[in-house]
KETOR-832509 format. One record per residue: residue number from 0; residue in three letters; y, x, z of N, C-alpha, C in turn. Coordinates in steps of 0.2 Angstrom, whole numbers, plus 5000, padded with zeros to 4 digits. Atoms other than C-alpha are relative to their C-alpha. Layout:
// KETOR-832509
<NUM,ALA,<Y,X,Z>,<Y,X,Z>,<Y,X,Z>>
...
This chain:
// KETOR-832509
<0,MET,<4994,5004,4998>,<4958,5112,5118>,<5005,5005,5002>>
<1,ILE,<4994,4996,4998>,<4975,5119,5121>,<5004,4996,5005>>
<2,GLY,<4997,5003,4995>,<4984,5115,5137>,<5008,5001,4999>>
<3,ILE,<4992,4999,5000>,<5003,5111,5138>,<5003,4998,5006>>
<4,LEU,<4997,5002,4994>,<5013,5111,5153>,<5008,4999,4999>>
<5,ILE,<4993,5002,5001>,<5030,5102,5152>,<5004,4998,5006>>
<6,LYS,<4995,5002,4994>,<5044,5101,5165>,<5006,4997,4997>>
<7,ASN,<4994,5003,5003>,<5057,5088,5162>,<5003,4996,5006>>
<8,ASN,<4997,5004,4995>,<5070,5081,5175>,<4996,5000,5007>>
<9,GLU,<5004,4998,4993>,<5060,5089,5190>,<4993,4996,5000>>
<10,LYS,<5007,5003,5000>,<5044,5080,5184>,<4996,5005,4995>>
<11,THR,<5004,4995,5004>,<5029,5090,5177>,<4994,4996,4998>>
<12,LEU,<5006,5003,5003>,<5015,5085,5165>,<4996,5006,4998>>
<13,PHE,<5004,4995,5003>,<5000,5096,5161>,<4994,4996,4997>>
<14,THR,<5005,5004,5004>,<4988,5089,5148>,<4997,5004,4995>>
<15,GLY,<5004,4996,5005>,<4976,5095,5135>,<5001,4997,4993>>
<16,LEU,<5000,5003,5007>,<4977,5093,5116>,<4994,5002,4996>>
<17,PRO,<4998,5006,5003>,<4970,5085,5105>,<5000,4994,5005>>
<18,LYS,<5001,5006,4996>,<4973,5068,5112>,<5003,4994,4996>>
<19,GLU,<4997,5006,5004>,<4976,5050,5105>,<5007,5000,5001>>
<20,THR,<4992,5000,5000>,<4994,5048,5100>,<5003,4996,5005>>
<21,GLU,<4997,5005,4996>,<4997,5033,5110>,<4999,5002,5008>>
<22,LYS,<5000,4997,4993>,<4990,5041,5126>,<5004,5005,5002>>
<23,LEU,<4995,4995,4999>,<5000,5056,5124>,<5007,4998,5001>>
<24,GLU,<4993,5002,5000>,<5016,5047,5121>,<5001,4997,5007>>
<25,LYS,<4999,5003,4994>,<5013,5037,5137>,<5000,5005,5006>>
<26,GLN,<4999,4995,4995>,<5010,5053,5147>,<5007,5003,5000>>
<27,LEU,<4993,4997,5001>,<5026,5060,5140>,<5006,4996,5003>>
<28,ALA,<4996,5005,4998>,<5035,5044,5144>,<5001,5000,5008>>
<29,GLY,<5000,5000,4993>,<5030,5046,5162>,<5004,5006,5003>>
<30,ILE,<4995,4995,4997>,<5041,5062,5164>,<5007,4999,4996>>
<31,GLY,<4994,5002,5003>,<5055,5054,5154>,<5001,5002,4993>>
<32,LEU,<4999,4998,5007>,<5052,5060,5137>,<4998,4994,4995>>
<33,ASN,<5001,5006,5004>,<5053,5044,5127>,<5002,5001,4993>>
<34,VAL,<4998,4999,5007>,<5054,5051,5110>,<4994,5001,4996>>
<35,PRO,<5006,4999,5004>,<5042,5053,5095>,<4998,5007,5001>>
<36,LEU,<5003,4994,4999>,<5030,5067,5097>,<5003,5006,4995>>
<37,HIS,<4998,4995,5005>,<5037,5076,5081>,<5007,5002,5002>>
<38,SER,<4993,4998,4998>,<5054,5077,5090>,<5000,5005,5006>>
<39,ILE,<5001,4995,4994>,<5047,5088,5105>,<4998,5007,4998>>
<40,ASN,<5001,4993,5002>,<5048,5106,5100>,<4995,5004,5005>>
<41,LEU,<5004,4996,4996>,<5035,5118,5107>,<5003,5006,5003>>
<42,SER,<4997,4994,4998>,<5046,5133,5109>,<5007,4998,5004>>
<43,ASN,<4994,5001,4996>,<5059,5134,5123>,<5006,5004,4997>>
<44,HIS,<4994,4997,5002>,<5077,5137,5118>,<5006,4996,5004>>
<45,ASN,<4995,5002,4996>,<5094,5134,5126>,<5002,4992,5000>>
<46,ASP,<4997,5007,5000>,<5098,5116,5120>,<4994,4995,5000>>
<47,ILE,<5006,5004,5000>,<5080,5109,5122>,<5000,4995,5006>>
<48,GLY,<4999,5005,4995>,<5083,5101,5139>,<4993,4999,5004>>
<49,TYR,<5006,5000,4996>,<5065,5104,5145>,<4996,5007,4999>>
<50,GLU,<5004,4994,5001>,<5053,5118,5148>,<4993,4999,4998>>
<51,ILE,<5007,5001,5002>,<5036,5120,5140>,<4996,5006,4999>>
<52,GLU,<5004,4994,5000>,<5022,5132,5141>,<4993,4998,4997>>
<53,ILE,<5006,5001,5004>,<5006,5134,5130>,<4995,5004,5003>>
<54,TYR,<5006,4997,4997>,<4989,5138,5137>,<4994,5000,4995>>
<55,ALA,<5006,5000,5005>,<4975,5143,5125>,<4995,5005,5003>>
<56,GLN,<5005,4995,4998>,<4958,5151,5130>,<4995,5002,4995>>
<57,SER,<5005,4998,5005>,<4946,5150,5116>,<5003,5004,4994>>
<58,GLN,<4997,4996,5005>,<4948,5161,5101>,<5003,4996,4995>>
<59,ILE,<4996,5004,5005>,<4952,5147,5089>,<5006,4997,5003>>
<60,ASP,<4993,5002,4997>,<4965,5140,5101>,<5005,5005,5000>>
<61,MET,<4995,4994,5000>,<4973,5157,5103>,<5003,5001,4993>>
<62,GLU,<4998,4999,5007>,<4973,5159,5084>,<5005,4994,4998>>
<63,VAL,<4995,5005,5002>,<4982,5142,5082>,<5006,5001,5004>>
<64,ALA,<4994,4999,4996>,<4994,5145,5096>,<5004,5006,4998>>
<65,SER,<4996,4994,5003>,<4999,5162,5088>,<5004,4998,4994>>
<66,ARG,<4996,5002,5006>,<5006,5152,5073>,<5006,4996,5002>>
<67,ILE,<4995,5004,4998>,<5018,5142,5084>,<5007,5004,4999>>
<68,ILE,<4994,4998,5001>,<5036,5145,5079>,<5006,4996,5003>>
<69,LEU,<4995,5003,4997>,<5053,5139,5085>,<5000,4992,4999>>
<70,HIS,<4999,5007,5001>,<5054,5122,5077>,<4993,4996,4999>>
<71,ASP,<5006,5004,5000>,<5035,5117,5078>,<5000,4995,5005>>
<72,ASN,<5000,5005,4995>,<5032,5102,5088>,<4993,4997,5002>>
<73,ILE,<5006,5002,4997>,<5019,5093,5099>,<4996,4996,4995>>
<74,GLY,<5003,5004,5005>,<5015,5080,5085>,<4996,5004,4995>>
<75,GLN,<5003,4995,5005>,<5011,5094,5072>,<4994,5003,5003>>
<76,LEU,<5006,4997,4996>,<5000,5103,5085>,<4994,4995,5001>>
<77,ASN,<5005,5005,4999>,<4991,5087,5090>,<4996,4998,4994>>
<78,ASP,<5004,5001,5006>,<4987,5083,5072>,<4996,5005,4998>>
<79,LEU,<5004,4994,5002>,<4981,5100,5068>,<4994,5001,5004>>
<80,LEU,<5005,4999,4996>,<4970,5101,5083>,<4995,4994,5000>>
<81,THR,<5004,5005,5001>,<4963,5084,5080>,<4995,5001,4994>>
<82,TYR,<5003,4998,5006>,<4958,5089,5063>,<4995,5006,5001>>
<83,VAL,<5005,4995,4998>,<4950,5105,5069>,<4995,4998,5004>>
<84,SER,<5006,5002,4996>,<4940,5097,5082>,<4995,4996,4997>>
<85,LYS,<5005,5004,5004>,<4931,5086,5069>,<4996,5005,4996>>
<86,GLY,<5004,4996,5004>,<4925,5101,5060>,<4995,5005,5004>>
<87,ASN,<5004,4995,4997>,<4913,5115,5063>,<5004,5006,5003>>
<88,SER,<4996,4995,4997>,<4921,5127,5075>,<5001,5007,4997>>
<89,ASP,<5001,4993,5003>,<4915,5143,5067>,<5004,5000,4993>>
<90,GLU,<4997,5001,5006>,<4920,5137,5050>,<5008,5000,5000>>
<91,MET,<4993,5001,4999>,<4937,5131,5056>,<5004,5007,5002>>
<92,TYR,<4997,4993,4998>,<4941,5148,5065>,<5000,5004,4994>>
<93,ASP,<4999,4995,5006>,<4937,5158,5049>,<5005,4997,4995>>
<94,ARG,<4995,5003,5004>,<4948,5146,5039>,<5007,5002,5002>>
<95,ILE,<4993,4999,4997>,<4963,5148,5051>,<5001,5007,5000>>
<96,CYS,<4998,4993,5000>,<4961,5167,5052>,<5001,5002,4993>>
<97,GLU,<4999,4998,5007>,<4960,5168,5033>,<5007,4998,4997>>
<98,SER,<4994,5003,5002>,<4976,5158,5032>,<5006,5004,5000>>
<99,CYS,<4994,4996,4999>,<4993,5166,5028>,<5006,4995,5002>>
<100,ALA,<4995,5004,4998>,<5002,5151,5035>,<5004,5003,5006>>
<101,GLU,<4996,4997,4995>,<5016,5156,5046>,<5002,4995,5006>>
<102,ASN,<4999,5005,4995>,<5018,5140,5056>,<4995,4995,5000>>
<103,ILE,<5005,5005,4999>,<5009,5125,5062>,<5000,4995,4994>>
<104,SER,<5000,5004,5005>,<5015,5114,5049>,<4997,5002,4993>>
<105,GLU,<5003,4997,5006>,<5010,5125,5035>,<4992,5001,5001>>
<106,LEU,<5007,4999,4999>,<4993,5129,5043>,<4996,4993,4999>>
<107,TYR,<5004,5006,5001>,<4989,5110,5044>,<5000,4998,4993>>
<108,LYS,<5000,5002,5007>,<4994,5107,5026>,<4994,5004,4996>>
<109,GLU,<5005,4995,5004>,<4983,5122,5020>,<4993,4998,5002>>
<110,ILE,<5007,5001,4998>,<4967,5118,5030>,<4998,4993,4998>>
<111,THR,<5002,5007,5002>,<4968,5099,5026>,<5000,4999,4993>>
<112,ALA,<5000,5001,5008>,<4971,5101,5007>,<4993,5000,4998>>
<113,PRO,<5006,5000,5003>,<4956,5096,4997>,<4998,5006,4996>>
<114,PRO,<5002,4994,5004>,<4946,5110,4989>,<5001,4999,4993>>
<115,GLU,<4999,5000,5007>,<4950,5114,4971>,<4994,4999,4996>>
<116,ILE,<5006,5002,5004>,<4938,5107,4959>,<5000,5005,4994>>
<117,GLU,<5000,4996,5006>,<4932,5120,4946>,<5000,4996,4994>>
<118,THR,<4999,5003,5007>,<4936,5117,4928>,<4993,4999,4997>>
<119,THR,<5006,5002,5003>,<4922,5108,4920>,<5001,4995,4994>>
<120,ASP,<4999,5005,5005>,<4919,5098,4904>,<4995,4994,5001>>
<121,LYS,<5004,5005,4998>,<4907,5087,4913>,<5004,4994,5003>>
<122,LEU,<4997,5006,4997>,<4912,5069,4919>,<5001,5001,5007>>
<123,VAL,<4999,4999,4993>,<4920,5070,4936>,<5002,4993,5003>>
<124,ILE,<4999,5006,4997>,<4920,5055,4947>,<5002,5001,5007>>
<125,LYS,<4998,5000,4993>,<4930,5054,4963>,<4998,4994,5004>>
<126,THR,<5002,5005,4996>,<4921,5044,4976>,<4997,5003,5007>>
<127,ALA,<5003,4998,4993>,<4913,5044,4994>,<4992,4999,4999>>
<128,LEU,<5007,5001,5000>,<4894,5047,4995>,<4998,4999,5007>>
<129,ASN,<5002,5002,4993>,<4885,5039,5010>,<4993,5004,5001>>
<130,TYR,<5006,4996,4998>,<4872,5049,5019>,<4994,4995,5001>>
<131,LYS,<5006,5004,4999>,<4854,5041,5017>,<5002,4993,5000>>
<132,ALA,<4998,5007,5000>,<4861,5024,5012>,<4994,4996,4998>>
<133,THR,<5005,5005,5001>,<4849,5010,5013>,<5001,4994,4996>>
<134,ASP,<4998,5005,5005>,<4859,4997,5004>,<5007,5000,4999>>
<135,TYR,<4993,5000,5002>,<4876,4993,4997>,<5002,4993,5000>>
<136,GLU,<4998,5007,4999>,<4882,4976,5004>,<5007,5000,4998>>
<137,LEU,<4993,5000,5002>,<4898,4973,4994>,<5003,4993,5002>>
<138,VAL,<4995,5005,4998>,<4912,4962,5000>,<5006,4999,4996>>
<139,ASP,<4994,5001,5004>,<4926,4954,4990>,<5006,5002,5005>>
<140,CYS,<4995,4998,4996>,<4941,4963,4997>,<5007,4998,4996>>
<141,ILE,<4994,5003,5003>,<4958,4954,4993>,<5006,5004,5003>>
<142,VAL,<4994,4996,4998>,<4973,4965,4993>,<5006,4996,5002>>
<143,GLU,<4995,5004,4998>,<4986,4956,5003>,<5007,5003,4999>>
<144,LYS,<4994,4996,5001>,<4999,4970,5002>,<4998,5007,4998>>
<145,ALA,<5000,4993,5002>,<5001,4987,4993>,<5005,5004,5004>>
<146,ILE,<4995,4996,4996>,<5010,5000,5004>,<5000,5007,4997>>
<147,ALA,<5000,4993,5002>,<5016,5016,4996>,<5002,5005,5005>>
<148,LEU,<4999,4995,4995>,<5015,5032,5006>,<5002,5006,4996>>
<149,SER,<4998,4994,5003>,<5022,5049,5003>,<4993,5004,4999>>
<150,HIS,<5006,4996,5001>,<5009,5063,4998>,<4998,5002,5007>>
<151,ASP,<5001,4998,4993>,<5010,5070,5016>,<4997,4995,5004>>
<152,GLU,<5002,5006,4996>,<5008,5053,5024>,<4993,4998,4998>>
<153,PHE,<5006,5002,5003>,<4993,5049,5013>,<4995,5005,5002>>
<154,SER,<5004,4995,4998>,<4985,5066,5017>,<4998,4999,5007>>
<155,SER,<5001,5001,4993>,<4987,5063,5035>,<4995,4994,5001>>
<156,LEU,<5004,5006,4999>,<4979,5046,5034>,<4993,5001,4998>>
<157,ILE,<5007,4999,5002>,<4963,5051,5025>,<4997,5005,5004>>
<158,SER,<5003,4995,4996>,<4961,5066,5036>,<4999,4998,5007>>
<159,LEU,<5000,5003,4993>,<4965,5057,5053>,<5000,4993,5000>>
<160,THR,<5000,5007,5001>,<4959,5040,5050>,<5000,4996,5007>>
<161,ASP,<5000,5004,4993>,<4957,5036,5069>,<5007,5001,5003>>
<162,ASN,<4994,5000,4997>,<4975,5040,5072>,<5004,4993,4999>>
<163,CYS,<4996,5006,5001>,<4987,5026,5075>,<5006,5001,4996>>
<164,TYR,<4994,4999,5005>,<5000,5022,5061>,<5004,4994,5001>>
<165,ASP,<4995,5006,4999>,<5015,5011,5063>,<4999,4995,4994>>
<166,PHE,<5000,5004,5006>,<5013,5004,5045>,<4994,4995,5001>>
<167,LEU,<5005,5005,4998>,<4996,4996,5051>,<5001,4995,5005>>
<168,ALA,<4998,5005,4994>,<5003,4989,5067>,<5005,4995,4997>>
<169,ASP,<4995,5005,5002>,<5017,4981,5057>,<4997,4995,4995>>
<170,ASN,<5003,5004,5006>,<5005,4973,5044>,<4993,4997,5003>>
<171,ARG,<5006,5002,4997>,<4991,4967,5056>,<4998,4993,4997>>
<172,GLU,<5001,5007,5002>,<4993,4949,5050>,<4997,5000,4993>>
<173,TYR,<5003,5000,5007>,<4987,4954,5032>,<4993,5002,5000>>
<174,MET,<5007,4997,5000>,<4970,4961,5038>,<4996,4995,5004>>
<175,TYR,<5005,5005,4997>,<4956,4948,5042>,<4995,4998,4995>>
<176,PHE,<5006,5003,5004>,<4940,4940,5036>,<5002,4992,5000>>
<177,ASP,<4999,5007,5001>,<4942,4922,5030>,<4993,4996,5001>>
<178,LYS,<5006,5004,4998>,<4929,4907,5032>,<4995,5002,4994>>
<179,ASP,<5005,4998,5005>,<4921,4913,5015>,<4998,5007,5000>>
<180,ASN,<5002,4993,4999>,<4918,4930,5021>,<5004,5005,4996>>
<181,ASN,<4996,4995,5004>,<4932,4938,5010>,<5004,5004,5005>>
<182,CYS,<4996,4995,4996>,<4940,4953,5018>,<5007,5001,4997>>
<183,HIS,<4993,4999,5002>,<4959,4953,5017>,<5002,5006,5003>>
<184,CYS,<4998,4993,4998>,<4966,4970,5017>,<5007,5002,4998>>
<185,VAL,<4994,4996,5003>,<4981,4982,5014>,<4997,5006,4996>>
<186,LEU,<5002,4994,5004>,<4980,4995,5001>,<5005,5005,5000>>
<187,ALA,<4995,4994,4999>,<4989,5011,5006>,<4999,5005,4994>>
<188,TYR,<5001,4995,5006>,<4992,5023,4991>,<5005,5005,5000>>
<189,ASP,<4996,4994,5001>,<4999,5040,4987>,<5004,4999,4994>>
<190,LYS,<4995,5001,5005>,<5015,5038,4977>,<4999,5006,4995>>
<191,GLU,<5001,4995,5005>,<5011,5055,4969>,<4994,5000,4996>>
<192,ASN,<5006,5000,5004>,<4993,5056,4964>,<4997,4994,4999>>
<193,GLY,<5002,5007,5002>,<4990,5037,4964>,<4993,4998,5004>>
<194,ASP,<5006,5002,4996>,<4974,5037,4975>,<5002,4996,5006>>
<195,GLY,<4998,5005,4994>,<4973,5024,4989>,<4994,4999,5005>>
<196,LEU,<5005,5002,4994>,<4964,5018,5005>,<5000,4993,5001>>
<197,LEU,<5000,5007,4999>,<4959,5000,5006>,<4998,5000,5008>>
<198,ILE,<5001,5000,4993>,<4960,4996,5025>,<5000,4993,5003>>
<199,ASP,<5000,5006,4995>,<4955,4982,5037>,<5000,5003,5007>>
<200,ALA,<4999,4997,4993>,<4962,4988,5054>,<4997,4995,5005>>
<201,GLU,<5003,5005,4995>,<4954,4972,5063>,<5004,4999,5006>>
<202,GLY,<4996,5001,4995>,<4969,4970,5073>,<5003,5006,5004>>
<203,TYR,<4999,4994,4997>,<4970,4988,5078>,<5006,5004,4996>>
<204,ASP,<4995,4996,5003>,<4983,5002,5073>,<4997,5005,4996>>
<205,TYR,<5003,4995,5004>,<4971,5013,5064>,<4995,4997,4995>>
<206,ALA,<5004,5002,5005>,<4960,5012,5049>,<4993,4999,5002>>
<207,ARG,<5007,5001,4997>,<4945,5004,5058>,<4995,4999,4994>>
<208,TYR,<5004,5000,5006>,<4937,5000,5041>,<5004,5002,4994>>
<209,SER,<4996,4998,5006>,<4942,5008,5025>,<4995,5002,4994>>
<210,ALA,<5003,4998,5006>,<4937,5013,5008>,<5005,5004,4995>>
<211,TYR,<4995,4996,5005>,<4944,5027,4996>,<5000,4997,4993>>
<212,ILE,<5000,5003,5007>,<4950,5020,4980>,<5004,5005,4995>>
<213,HIS,<4997,4995,5004>,<4953,5032,4966>,<5004,4996,4995>>
<214,ASN,<4995,5003,5005>,<4968,5028,4954>,<5002,4993,5003>>
<215,ALA,<4997,5006,4997>,<4974,5014,4966>,<5006,4997,4997>>
<216,LYS,<4993,5002,5003>,<4992,5014,4960>,<4999,4997,4993>>
<217,GLU,<5001,5002,5007>,<4986,5012,4942>,<4997,4993,5000>>
<218,MET,<5003,5006,4999>,<4976,4997,4948>,<5005,4995,5002>>
<219,ILE,<4995,5005,4997>,<4990,4989,4957>,<5005,4998,4994>>
<220,GLU,<4995,5001,5005>,<5002,4991,4942>,<4997,4996,4995>>
<221,GLN,<5004,5004,5005>,<4989,4984,4930>,<5000,4993,5002>>
<222,HIS,<5000,5007,4998>,<4987,4969,4941>,<5007,4996,5000>>
<223,GLU,<4993,5003,5000>,<5006,4966,4943>,<5002,4998,4992>>
<224,MET,<4999,5001,5007>,<5007,4967,4924>,<4997,4993,4997>>
<225,GLU,<5004,5006,5001>,<4993,4954,4922>,<5003,4994,5003>>
<226,GLN,<4997,5005,4997>,<5002,4943,4934>,<5006,4997,4997>>
<227,CYS,<4994,5002,5004>,<5017,4943,4923>,<4998,4998,4993>>
<228,GLY,<5002,5002,5007>,<5007,4938,4908>,<5000,5006,4995>>
<229,LEU,<5000,4994,5005>,<5007,4956,4901>,<4993,5003,5001>>
<230,LYS,<5006,4996,5000>,<4992,4967,4897>,<5001,5007,4997>>
<231,ALA,<4999,4993,5003>,<4992,4986,4896>,<4994,5002,4996>>
<232,VAL,<5005,4998,5005>,<4983,4992,4881>,<5001,5007,4998>>
<233,LYS,<5000,4993,5002>,<4979,5011,4879>,<4998,5001,4993>>
<234,ALA,<5001,4999,5007>,<4981,5013,4860>,<4997,5007,4999>>
<235,PRO,<5003,4993,5002>,<4970,5028,4853>,<5006,5005,4998>>
<236,ILE,<4995,4995,5002>,<4980,5044,4851>,<4999,5002,4992>>
<237,THR,<5000,4998,5007>,<4985,5048,4833>,<4999,5008,4999>>
<238,GLU,<5000,4993,5001>,<4982,5065,4825>,<5006,5004,5001>>
<239,SER,<4993,4996,5000>,<5001,5069,4824>,<5001,5000,5008>>
<240,GLU,<4999,5000,4993>,<5002,5064,4843>,<4996,5006,5003>>
<241,LYS,<5005,4995,4997>,<4987,5076,4847>,<5003,5007,4998>>
<242,LYS,<4997,4994,5002>,<4995,5090,4837>,<5007,5002,5004>>
<243,LEU,<4994,4999,4996>,<5012,5088,4846>,<4998,5001,5007>>
<244,LEU,<5002,4998,4993>,<5004,5087,4863>,<4997,5007,5001>>
<245,ASP,<5004,4994,4999>,<4993,5102,4860>,<5006,5006,4999>>
<246,THR,<4995,4995,5000>,<5009,5112,4855>,<5004,5000,5006>>
<247,ILE,<4997,5000,4993>,<5018,5106,4871>,<4996,5003,5005>>
<248,SER,<5005,4997,4995>,<5003,5111,4881>,<5000,5008,5000>>
<249,SER,<5000,4993,5001>,<5002,5128,4873>,<5007,5004,5002>>
<250,ALA,<4993,4997,4998>,<5021,5131,4876>,<5000,5001,5007>>
<251,ALA,<4999,5000,4993>,<5020,5126,4894>,<4995,5005,5003>>
<252,ASP,<5004,4995,4997>,<5005,5137,4897>,<5003,5007,4999>>
<253,ARG,<4998,4993,5001>,<5013,5152,4889>,<5006,5002,5005>>
<254,ILE,<4995,4999,4996>,<5029,5150,4899>,<4998,5001,5007>>
<255,ALA,<5003,4999,4994>,<5019,5148,4915>,<4997,5007,5001>>
<256,THR,<5003,4993,5000>,<5009,5164,4911>,<5005,5005,5001>>
<257,PHE,<4995,4995,4999>,<5025,5174,4909>,<5004,5000,5006>>
<258,ALA,<4996,5001,4994>,<5033,5167,4924>,<4996,5003,5006>>
<259,HIS,<5004,4997,4995>,<5019,5173,4934>,<5000,5008,5000>>
<260,LEU,<4999,4993,5001>,<5022,5190,4927>,<5007,5003,5001>>
<261,GLY,<4993,4998,4998>,<5040,5190,4933>,<5005,4998,4996>>
<262,HIS,<4995,5002,5004>,<5049,5183,4919>,<5003,4993,5003>>
<263,LYS,<4997,5006,4997>,<5062,5169,4924>,<5003,4995,4995>>
<264,ASP,<4996,5004,5005>,<5072,5163,4909>,<4996,5000,4993>>
<265,PHE,<5003,5001,5006>,<5065,5156,4893>,<5004,4995,4995>>
<266,THR,<4997,5005,5005>,<5071,5147,4877>,<4994,4997,4996>>
<267,ILE,<5005,5004,5003>,<5060,5134,4868>,<4999,5003,4993>>
<268,GLU,<5000,4997,5007>,<5064,5142,4851>,<4996,5006,5000>>
<269,ASP,<5004,4994,5000>,<5057,5159,4856>,<4993,4999,5002>>
<270,THR,<5007,5001,4998>,<5042,5152,4865>,<4996,4997,4994>>
<271,LEU,<5003,5002,5006>,<5038,5142,4849>,<4998,5005,4995>>
<272,LYS,<5001,4995,5005>,<5040,5157,4838>,<4994,5004,5002>>
<273,GLU,<5006,4996,4998>,<5026,5166,4848>,<4994,4996,4999>>
<274,LEU,<5006,5004,5002>,<5015,5151,4844>,<5000,4999,4993>>
<275,ASP,<5000,5001,5008>,<5019,5153,4825>,<5002,4992,4999>>
<276,CYS,<4997,5006,5000>,<5029,5137,4827>,<5008,5000,5000>>
<277,SER,<4993,5000,5000>,<5047,5132,4825>,<5003,4993,5002>>
<278,LEU,<4997,5006,4998>,<5059,5118,4831>,<4999,4995,4994>>
<279,ASP,<5001,5004,5006>,<5058,5111,4813>,<4993,4997,4999>>
<280,ASP,<5007,5003,5000>,<5039,5110,4814>,<4999,4995,5005>>
<281,VAL,<5000,5005,4994>,<5041,5101,4831>,<5003,4993,4997>>
<282,HIS,<4997,5006,5002>,<5053,5089,4823>,<4996,4996,4995>>
<283,ASP,<5004,5004,5004>,<5041,5085,4809>,<4994,4997,5003>>
<284,MET,<5005,5002,4996>,<5027,5083,4821>,<5002,4993,5003>>
<285,LEU,<4998,5006,4996>,<5037,5070,4831>,<5002,4995,4995>>
<286,LEU,<4998,5005,5005>,<5043,5061,4815>,<4994,4997,4997>>
<287,ASN,<5006,5003,5002>,<5025,5059,4809>,<4996,4996,5005>>
<288,ALA,<5003,5003,4994>,<5019,5054,4826>,<5003,4993,5001>>
<289,ILE,<4996,5007,4999>,<5032,5040,4827>,<4998,4996,4994>>
<290,ALA,<5002,5003,5006>,<5028,5035,4809>,<4993,4997,5001>>
<291,GLN,<5006,5003,4999>,<5010,5033,4813>,<4999,4994,5005>>
<292,LYS,<5000,5005,4995>,<5013,5023,4828>,<5003,4993,4997>>
<293,VAL,<4997,5006,5003>,<5025,5011,4819>,<4995,4997,4995>>
<294,ARG,<5004,5003,5005>,<5012,5008,4805>,<4995,4996,5003>>
<295,LYS,<5005,5004,4997>,<5000,5001,4818>,<5002,4994,5004>>
<296,LEU,<4997,5006,4997>,<5012,4988,4825>,<4999,4994,4996>>
<297,ASP,<5001,5006,5004>,<5010,4970,4820>,<5007,4999,4996>>
<298,GLY,<4995,5002,5004>,<5021,4964,4806>,<5003,5005,4996>>
<299,ILE,<4997,4994,5004>,<5024,4981,4798>,<4996,5000,4994>>
<300,SER,<5003,5000,5006>,<5020,4981,4780>,<4999,5008,4997>>
<301,SER,<5000,4993,5003>,<5024,5000,4775>,<5005,5004,5004>>
<302,VAL,<4996,4995,4996>,<5031,5015,4783>,<5000,5007,4995>>
<303,GLU,<4999,4994,5004>,<5038,5030,4772>,<5004,5005,5003>>
<304,VAL,<4996,4994,4996>,<5043,5047,4779>,<5002,5004,4995>>
<305,SER,<4997,4995,5005>,<5055,5058,4770>,<5000,5007,5004>>
<306,ASN,<5000,4994,4997>,<5052,5076,4774>,<5006,5005,4998>>
<307,LEU,<4994,4996,5003>,<5068,5082,4765>,<5006,5000,5006>>
<308,SER,<4995,4999,4995>,<5081,5088,4778>,<5007,4999,4997>>
<309,ILE,<4994,5002,5003>,<5096,5079,4770>,<5005,4997,5006>>
<310,PRO,<4995,5004,4994>,<5111,5075,4783>,<5001,4993,4998>>
<311,LEU,<4998,5007,5001>,<5114,5057,4785>,<4996,4996,4996>>
<312,GLN,<5005,5003,5004>,<5099,5052,4775>,<4994,4997,5004>>
<313,PRO,<5006,5002,4996>,<5085,5041,4782>,<4994,5004,5000>>
<314,GLU,<5007,4996,5000>,<5069,5050,4788>,<4994,4995,5000>>
<315,ILE,<5005,5005,5000>,<5059,5034,4790>,<5002,4994,4997>>
<316,THR,<4998,5006,5003>,<5060,5019,4779>,<4994,4995,5001>>
<317,VAL,<5005,5005,4997>,<5051,5003,4786>,<5001,4994,4996>>
<318,THR,<5000,5007,5003>,<5046,4987,4777>,<4996,4996,5004>>
<319,THR,<5004,5005,4996>,<5041,4972,4787>,<4997,4995,4996>>
<320,GLU,<5003,5006,5004>,<5031,4957,4781>,<5005,4995,4999>>
<321,GLU,<4994,5005,5001>,<5047,4946,4784>,<5004,5003,4994>>
<322,THR,<4996,4997,5005>,<5056,4958,4772>,<4997,4999,4993>>
<323,GLU,<5004,5002,5007>,<5043,4956,4758>,<5001,4993,4998>>
<324,GLU,<4999,5007,5001>,<5044,4938,4760>,<5007,4998,4997>>
<325,GLN,<4993,5002,5002>,<5063,4937,4759>,<5001,5003,4992>>
<326,THR,<4999,4997,5007>,<5062,4949,4743>,<4997,4995,4995>>
<327,ALA,<5004,5005,5005>,<5049,4937,4735>,<5004,4994,4999>>
<328,ASP,<4996,5006,5000>,<5060,4922,4739>,<5006,5001,4995>>
<329,GLU,<4993,4999,5004>,<5076,4930,4731>,<4998,5001,4993>>
<330,GLU,<5002,4999,5007>,<5066,4935,4715>,<4999,4993,4997>>
<331,LEU,<5001,5006,5002>,<5060,4917,4714>,<5006,4995,4999>>
<332,SER,<4994,5003,5000>,<5077,4910,4717>,<5004,5001,4993>>
<333,GLY,<4996,4997,5006>,<5084,4920,4702>,<4997,4997,4993>>
<334,LEU,<5003,5003,5006>,<5072,4911,4690>,<5002,4993,4998>>
<335,SER,<4998,5007,5003>,<5077,4896,4679>,<4995,4997,4996>>
<336,LEU,<5006,5003,5004>,<5064,4884,4672>,<5003,4995,4995>>
């Protein structure tokens, strides 16, 4: 635990962190600091209007305190210490010591980041495993509202589920059990990676009951399309598309590799040349990929591709079933009996 001593308007507060957000805000309000925790800087400087001192005793607390810089704030420190307090102290101490983070904000992002999954050709399923589960009683969860969060907000939510969140307080009416034992919830999801957390706060401001939902954003979008009478169908990828995508991937990998070696500027033409490919080759891949897609669409009778690079000449010629019918009608109309 880290102690903070704050003097403001001749009033003094000494408290320890971590602490529940609501309780900490009330304590600070008692000495006249009625501002969000993330607005209260931890370092003293001329225009701050109050004095603050940090007291750390344990090794892990001193290691955390040593990372505090000018614009770090109480909210960031409290979030970090809350996360650290939930883990093994020795493991957390080692991770903090090994970190190259130069401030509290960077340290929090680094130690809460999920571990990288090793590359594998095996099936990977993202889920939560229950310890010694005896049964799986499933409940119908009805999503009353989907709430988009930034990546940082979602990371904080899944790392600190017992923290109070304004978006849960503002949406209490959407979370309840009905007479048929259906659970009405909100689904908070990460706008960037698409994963989500299904939440029933039971009238509270924190995620009292929750379930991690992989690809939640995709599920929401699929449902919205179905509600509009649409249906998303993932068509199988064609050979031309695969060849084009492989070329794009190889070019991107090559650029990234040379970027790590200190190179900064690249041209697509030179990059493709190193892959024994050219812009003309890419054009042909794109042309054939589009043609193959068009052939699979309803009402298309034939698609012909011209590989001759002749200016102002068509590259794709398409015949529809309607065109064939019209042609047949025209031929019949020209006959006289």
